[in-house]
N, C-alpha and C positions, 0 to 999 in steps of 0.2 A: 504493500500500498503506500503509496505515496503521499508526502510530504505536505500541506499548504499554510502557506505564514502571511499574513494579511500585517504588509506597514501599519505601524500607530498612526502614522496621518492619516492613512488613506481610512481607516479604521474610522478615526473620529468624524473625518468628515462626512461618511457614509451613514453612519450618525444624529451629526446635525443635519442632512438632508433628508432621510428617510425616516428618522423616528421613530416609532412602533414598526416601521418595513423593517426597518434594520436586520431585523431576524432574520427575515425571509431570505433576504441578499446576501449575507453571510454564509447563510445553511446552501445557497446554489452554492456561494464560490469553496468553498466546503467539498462539494457533490468532485471536485475533482480527485480527489483521495481516492477518492471507489472509479472513475472515469478519467485517467490522466490526460488520454488525447483529445479530450472536450476542449472547446476554444477555435476561435480561426486563427492560424500563423498571418502574423504582419511584416514582420521580415529577422534578418538573426544581421547579428551584432559579437562576431569574435565566437564565435560556436553558441552564442548564449539566443536561442526563439523570443522574440517578444511577440506574448500574445493576445487577442480579447475574446471576451465572455460578457455577452449581453446578457440585459434586465432594462424591458421597456424601451425609454430613449437614450440610457445610459450604457456606457462602456466601462467595462471595466480590463485592465492591460493587469499583464502577467507576465514575469521572467522564467525560464526552465532551460534546464542544460538540453542543449537542443543531440548534444551526442547519447547521451542514456537515452533521449526520448527514444531518438530511432532507434538504437540497438537492443536495450530491451525489451523482452516481452511485458502484460500486464502482471505476471503476478511476480516479474525479475525487477519492478523497481520498488525497493522499499527505502532505497535513500536520494530518492529524487526528490527534490526541493523546487517548489512551484510558492515562487514569491509573490503578492499583487502589490502593486508599485504602485498605480495611476487610478483615476477615471475621469470620465468627459460626458457630456452631450454630444452628437451628431455634429455639432458648430463648432466645436474645440476639437475632432476628432482629429485632424491633424497635426498642429501644435502639439497636441499631447504626444503623439508617438516622435514626433522628431525632438521634442525636451527628453525622453526614455531613451532613444539613440543618443542623443548627445551626450547624456549621465553615464551610459555604458562604454561609451568610446574614452571618453575623457579619463571616468574614473574604478566603471566594472559596475559588477554586480553589489560591489561592497558601498556603492557609493545613495546606495536607498537606505536611509532611516528606519 
């Protein structure tokens, strides 16, 4: 089973924006533990894959080690970490994706608090 981590700043943003519905969103994000291949791939930076998961008009972006995701089967993905890093609506989608790419290029996956 893969591990899902939600960055603290994103967790606060989800609670602030969605209030009572935040538990439903958290459950959706954590559903990746059971199905790690879920989500639409958006790009690749140095072996780190940026993927998106949708909920209504919002997009939740997470990063994952692309090599492990390709090579291992669903049962072997025990040490795979999926880190949710950002959220956006449809209007600011490309800006958010570019921001994630820049952080990965300059700092790497540890650049997300």
